C-alpha positions as a printed NumPy array, in Angstrom:
array([[   0.   ,    0.   ,    0.   ],
       [   2.752,    2.395,    0.919],
       [   4.581,    1.61 ,   -2.307],
       [   1.485,    2.249,   -4.402],
       [   0.946,    5.532,   -2.662],
       [   4.524,    6.615,   -3.369],
       [   4.189,    5.684,   -7.009],
       [   1.035,    7.737,   -7.325],
       [   2.755,   10.71 ,   -5.739],
       [   5.691,   10.258,   -8.058],
       [   3.372,   10.103,  -11.088],
       [   1.638,   13.267,   -9.974],
       [   4.945,   15.007,   -9.537],
       [   6.104,   13.91 ,  -12.985],
       [   2.794,   15.106,  -14.461],
       [   3.116,   18.458,  -12.748],
       [   6.704,   18.783,  -13.932],
       [   5.678,   17.906,  -17.456],
       [   2.849,   20.412,  -17.344],
       [   5.187,   23.082,  -16.037],
       [   7.661,   22.308,  -18.865],
       [   4.87 ,   22.482,  -21.455],
       [   3.669,   25.788,  -20.01 ],
       [   7.189,   27.19 ,  -20.057],
       [   7.624,   26.006,  -23.638],
       [   4.277,   27.578,  -24.613],
       [   5.297,   30.874,  -23.003],
       [   8.65 ,   30.818,  -24.839],
       [   6.801,   30.166,  -28.132],
       [   4.395,   33.019,  -27.509],
       [   7.299,   35.323,  -26.624],
       [   9.086,   34.278,  -29.826],
       [   5.929,   34.94 ,  -31.887],
       [   5.456,   38.328,  -30.229],
       [   9.07 ,   39.21 ,  -30.973],
       [   8.661,   38.15 ,  -34.608],
       [   5.404,   40.131,  -34.9  ],
       [   7.066,   43.193,  -33.403],
       [   9.962,   42.774,  -35.809],
       [   7.579,   42.441,  -38.758],
       [   5.634,   45.535,  -37.656],
       [   8.86 ,   47.532,  -37.304],
       [   9.961,   46.347,  -40.757],
       [   6.581,   47.269,  -42.217],
       [   6.711,   50.687,  -40.556],
       [  10.201,   51.268,  -41.994],
       [   8.999,   50.167,  -45.42 ],
       [   5.976,   52.471,  -45.254],
       [   8.186,   55.352,  -44.104],
       [  10.579,   54.686,  -46.981],
       [   7.711,   54.551,  -49.466],
       [   6.314,   57.775,  -48.027],
       [   9.669,   59.538,  -48.398],
       [  10.027,   58.179,  -51.934],
       [   6.531,   59.4  ,  -52.839],
       [   7.217,   62.815,  -51.332],
       [  10.486,   62.999,  -53.261],
       [   8.674,   61.994,  -56.459],
       [   5.94 ,   64.572,  -55.892],
       [   8.551,   67.236,  -55.165],
       [  10.455,   66.344,  -58.332],
       [   7.195,   66.409,  -60.338],
       [   6.25 ,   69.797,  -58.859],
       [   9.701,   71.156,  -59.691],
       [   9.403,   69.771,  -63.217],
       [   5.988,   71.391,  -63.682],
       [   7.282,   74.681,  -62.289],
       [  10.243,   74.496,  -64.665],
       [   7.96 ,   73.708,  -67.602],
       [   5.708,   76.619,  -66.611],
       [   8.694,   78.963,  -66.417],
       [   9.919,   77.754,  -69.79 ],
       [   6.425,   78.147,  -71.296],
       [   6.148,   81.67 ,  -69.907],
       [   9.624,   82.516,  -71.181],
       [   8.712,   81.08 ,  -74.598],
       [   5.461,   83.059,  -74.607],
       [   7.323,   86.223,  -73.637],
       [   9.89 ,   85.532,  -76.353],
       [   7.192,   85.038,  -78.979],
       [   5.375,   88.181,  -77.836],
       [   8.634,   90.1  ,  -78.03 ],
       [   9.284,   88.714,  -81.512],
       [   5.726,   89.564,  -82.568],
       [   6.059,   93.08 ,  -81.16 ],
       [   9.4  ,   93.501,  -82.882],
       [   7.944,   92.24 ,  -86.177],
       [   4.965,   94.594,  -85.833],
       [   7.288,   97.503,  -85.058],
       [   9.448,   96.623,  -88.062],
       [   6.332,   96.328,  -90.226],
       [   5.062,   99.663,  -88.92 ],
       [   8.467,  101.245,  -89.511],
       [   8.506,   99.808,  -93.031],
       [   5.041,  101.238,  -93.723],
       [   6.123,  104.63 ,  -92.37 ],
       [   9.248,  104.482,  -94.516],
       [   7.127,  103.499,  -97.527],
       [   4.737,  106.394,  -96.858],
       [   7.642,  108.811,  -96.489],
       [   9.128,  107.507,  -99.712],
       [   5.762,  107.866, -101.462],
       [   5.452,  111.421, -100.127],
       [   8.926,  112.266, -101.355],
       [   8.112,  110.818, -104.769],
       [   4.85 ,  112.77 , -104.906],
       [   6.654,  115.963, -103.982],
       [   9.267,  115.308, -106.637],
       [   6.493,  114.646, -109.153],
       [   4.759,  117.846, -108.073],
       [   7.945,  119.785, -108.647],
       [   8.366,  118.291, -112.12 ],
       [   4.751,  118.849, -113.093],
       [   4.749,  122.321, -111.567],
       [   7.278,  123.419, -114.127],
       [   5.044,  122.164, -116.939],
       [   1.667,  123.398, -115.75 ],
       [   0.376,  126.58 , -117.31 ],
       [  -0.636,  129.714, -115.42 ],
       [  -4.355,  128.912, -115.577],
       [  -3.888,  125.625, -113.803],
       [  -1.584,  127.215, -111.283],
       [  -4.483,  129.412, -110.077],
       [  -7.049,  126.589, -110.015],
       [  -8.399,  125.542, -106.599],
       [ -10.6  ,  122.727, -105.376],
       [ -13.844,  124.557, -104.526],
       [ -14.695,  124.876, -100.822],
       [ -12.279,  122.27 ,  -99.487],
       [  -8.92 ,  122.505, -101.304],
       [  -6.124,  124.978, -100.677],
       [  -3.14 ,  125.157, -102.987],
       [   0.299,  124.843, -101.498],
       [   2.57 ,  127.252, -103.352],
       [   1.695,  126.85 , -106.996],
       [   0.252,  123.388, -106.264],
       [   1.464,  121.597, -109.351],
       [  -0.15 ,  118.588, -110.959],
       [  -1.128,  117.355, -107.499],
       [  -2.24 ,  119.926, -104.956],
       [  -2.097,  119.142, -101.246],
       [  -5.27 ,  119.883,  -99.314],
       [  -5.357,  121.998,  -96.185],
       [  -5.405,  119.993,  -92.935],
       [  -7.34 ,  122.617,  -90.96 ],
       [ -10.383,  120.653,  -89.904],
       [ -13.144,  121.173,  -87.352],
       [ -11.981,  120.336,  -83.828],
       [ -14.028,  117.162,  -83.513],
       [ -12.316,  115.668,  -86.567],
       [  -8.819,  117.131,  -86.212],
       [  -5.897,  114.697,  -86.113],
       [  -2.132,  115.056,  -86.349],
       [  -2.467,  115.997,  -90.018],
       [  -3.517,  114.229,  -93.197],
       [  -1.777,  113.561,  -96.491],
       [  -4.371,  114.369,  -99.148],
       [  -3.609,  114.964, -102.815],
       [  -5.837,  115.993, -105.722],
       [  -5.031,  115.832, -109.426],
       [  -6.289,  119.236, -110.529],
       [  -6.159,  118.465, -114.238],
       [  -8.515,  115.47 , -113.938],
       [ -10.749,  116.669, -111.117],
       [ -13.252,  118.51 , -113.279],
       [ -13.755,  115.455, -115.523],
       [ -14.286,  113.051, -112.589],
       [ -17.947,  112.071, -112.258],
       [ -20.166,  109.279, -110.907],
       [ -20.131,  107.672, -114.347],
       [ -16.354,  107.143, -114.4  ],
       [ -15.293,  107.26 , -110.744],
       [ -13.881,  104.223, -108.975],
       [ -12.721,  104.023, -105.34 ],
       [  -9.96 ,  101.745, -104.044],
       [  -9.159,  101.422, -100.318],
       [  -5.932,   99.826,  -99.079],
       [  -6.289,   98.686,  -95.443],
       [  -2.572,   97.991,  -94.983],
       [  -1.627,  101.488,  -96.167],
       [  -4.701,  103.174,  -94.628],
       [  -5.338,  105.091,  -97.846],
       [  -8.271,  105.658, -100.165],
       [  -7.772,  106.478, -103.821],
       [ -10.349,  107.765, -106.286],
       [  -9.645,  106.996, -109.931],
       [ -11.123,  108.202, -113.178],
       [ -11.792,  105.052, -115.193],
       [ -12.048,  105.905, -118.877],
       [ -11.728,  103.416, -121.704],
       [ -10.15 ,  100.845, -119.414],
       [  -7.479,  103.32 , -118.305],
       [  -7.283,  104.272, -114.615],
       [  -6.056,  107.739, -113.729],
       [  -5.517,  108.743, -110.093],
       [  -7.515,  111.839, -109.122],
       [  -7.681,  111.816, -105.299],
       [  -5.352,  110.071, -102.834],
       [  -6.121,  110.47 ,  -99.119],
       [  -5.211,  109.071,  -95.743],
       [  -8.093,  107.233,  -93.996],
       [  -8.72 ,  105.295,  -90.782],
       [ -10.482,  101.923,  -91.079],
       [ -11.71 ,   99.244,  -88.657],
       [  -9.664,   98.522,  -85.541],
       [  -9.042,   95.054,  -84.081],
       [ -12.346,   93.287,  -83.482],
       [ -14.154,   95.609,  -85.928],
       [ -12.279,   94.828,  -89.148],
       [ -13.401,   96.595,  -92.296],
       [ -14.648,   93.971,  -94.792],
       [ -12.653,   93.362,  -97.959],
       [ -14.053,   92.786, -101.428],
       [ -15.699,   94.695, -104.234],
       [ -18.832,   96.675, -103.39 ],
       [ -20.943,   99.512, -104.763],
       [ -22.144,  102.606, -102.969],
       [ -25.72 ,  101.911, -101.893],
       [ -26.665,  105.164, -100.18 ],
       [ -25.506,  108.778,  -99.891],
       [ -26.528,  111.107,  -97.066],
       [ -24.981,  114.457,  -96.167],
       [ -26.361,  114.199,  -92.629],
       [ -26.14 ,  110.811,  -90.96 ],
       [ -25.874,  109.496,  -87.394],
       [ -24.799,  106.044,  -86.255],
       [ -27.52 ,  103.758,  -84.943],
       [ -25.003,  101.707,  -82.936],
       [ -22.234,  103.938,  -81.608],
       [ -22.415,  107.298,  -79.901],
       [ -23.189,  108.869,  -76.514],
       [ -25.542,  107.937,  -73.706],
       [ -27.152,  110.864,  -71.869],
       [ -28.934,  110.923,  -68.526],
       [ -32.333,  112.505,  -67.93 ],
       [ -30.675,  115.93 ,  -67.487],
       [ -28.925,  115.68 ,  -70.841],
       [ -25.445,  115.145,  -69.392],
       [ -23.189,  112.533,  -70.994],
       [ -22.805,  109.4  ,  -68.873],
       [ -20.852,  107.431,  -71.511],
       [ -19.112,  109.018,  -74.487],
       [ -18.148,  105.75 ,  -76.219],
       [ -21.552,  104.155,  -75.875],
       [ -23.267,  101.334,  -77.709],
       [ -27.014,  101.592,  -78.358],
       [ -27.39 ,   97.893,  -77.554],
       [ -26.034,   98.272,  -74.01 ],
       [ -27.634,  100.903,  -71.795],
       [ -25.239,  102.086,  -69.02 ],
       [ -26.342,  102.918,  -65.486],
       [ -28.094,  106.284,  -65.53 ],
       [ -28.428,  106.336,  -69.31 ],
       [ -31.829,  107.411,  -70.611],
       [ -31.144,  108.697,  -74.143],
       [ -28.805,  107.487,  -76.886],
       [ -27.37 ,  110.006,  -79.38 ],
       [ -25.652,  108.401,  -82.361],
       [ -22.249,  109.647,  -83.495],
       [ -22.287,  112.057,  -86.429],
       [ -21.109,  110.578,  -89.754],
       [ -21.326,  113.513,  -92.219],
       [ -21.178,  112.901,  -95.966],
       [ -22.124,  109.266,  -95.478],
       [ -21.654,  106.793,  -98.341],
       [ -22.861,  103.256,  -97.498],
       [ -20.559,  100.552,  -98.844],
       [ -21.665,   97.266,  -97.241],
       [ -24.207,   96.669,  -94.475],
       [ -23.481,   99.188,  -91.737],
       [ -20.054,  100.045,  -93.163],
       [ -19.524,  103.231,  -95.108],
       [ -17.22 ,  106.156,  -95.868],
       [ -17.775,  109.35 ,  -93.903],
       [ -16.061,  112.292,  -92.239],
       [ -14.423,  111.231,  -88.983],
       [ -11.361,  111.358,  -86.776],
       [  -8.382,  110.087,  -88.78 ],
       [  -5.331,  109.092,  -86.707],
       [  -2.363,  107.257,  -88.203],
       [  -3.815,  103.807,  -87.426],
       [  -7.077,  101.823,  -87.772],
       [  -9.474,  103.232,  -85.157],
       [ -13.069,  102.876,  -86.376],
       [ -15.799,  100.329,  -85.705],
       [ -15.496,   99.125,  -89.301],
       [ -16.271,  102.264,  -91.326],
       [ -13.778,  104.154,  -93.477],
       [ -13.147,  107.51 ,  -91.828],
       [ -12.059,  110.242,  -94.229],
       [ -10.629,  113.693,  -93.386],
       [ -13.245,  116.446,  -93.429],
       [ -11.019,  118.403,  -95.852],
       [ -11.653,  115.909,  -98.67 ],
       [ -14.709,  113.727,  -97.967],
       [ -17.182,  116.389,  -99.232],
       [ -15.186,  116.501, -102.467],
       [ -15.245,  112.721, -102.88 ],
       [ -18.956,  112.722, -102.011],
       [ -19.618,  115.243, -104.787],
       [ -17.746,  113.205, -107.411],
       [ -19.259,  109.725, -106.868],
       [ -22.781,  108.375, -106.849],
       [ -24.935,  105.447, -105.817],
       [ -23.543,  102.5  , -107.775],
       [ -19.913,  103.708, -107.81 ],
       [ -17.593,  100.735, -107.358],
       [ -15.575,  100.49 , -104.128],
       [ -12.803,   97.898, -103.85 ],
       [ -11.289,   97.21 , -100.411],
       [  -8.057,   95.201, -100.127],
       [  -5.32 ,   94.462,  -97.596]])
């Protein structure tokens, strides 16, 4: 009995020892797994941090690239604008030089023809609007004294005195050169064109280009006002907008007064030739503005149906 009791105690002790060993082994395994998990988490965190830094570096590089491309695009745009401006200035200078050359040639021609013209022609004047310069010659230059509302820096206007009296609606032809900003009136007889009047004009500015093509005068009116452009007045009659548009009423505007367009000659639609301010560049809303010193003369020498050719 005693022996059996000792054996049972021994078995229990061995079982307890075994259980304790298994528990210790289980705890070591759990500790190992926790250590491995911690190591994996640390590795993952390092990987994520590295990926984050790489992404930030990539985004920074992309932003720098875009900024560089933007700078280069702006520089290229500025370069092209500068080149365009330079080309326009050169073109403008060339036109000015061409006009000066043409003026010099006209003056030389005047001097030559002046020596040939007889005394009767030397006293001839363009009625009401022309004033001879010196003896005038074959071409006489018109006076540039114009009413204040139409006065500009001065206009180059020439009239062939010998042909003027024979110019009429039946043989007149008008040609307008937009690039030169000049209008020329020819006598067309037997297929031969002879220049009678050559004047500076101002045509349509950017956004209001004067149409090109061949047209015929459709209407003539000595007194004419624009139905689109002019002044807006308030109820007291004071101007609230001097460069108004009849289609857009400004604040306080109650009455629209169209701009005066004396000696109106309709060419196409709402475009026509008339007296107006003539600077040295296109400035109108599409019409052909002519100096007041010569438009009445042109008006008197052409008629409804007279051909008008407009070119660049």
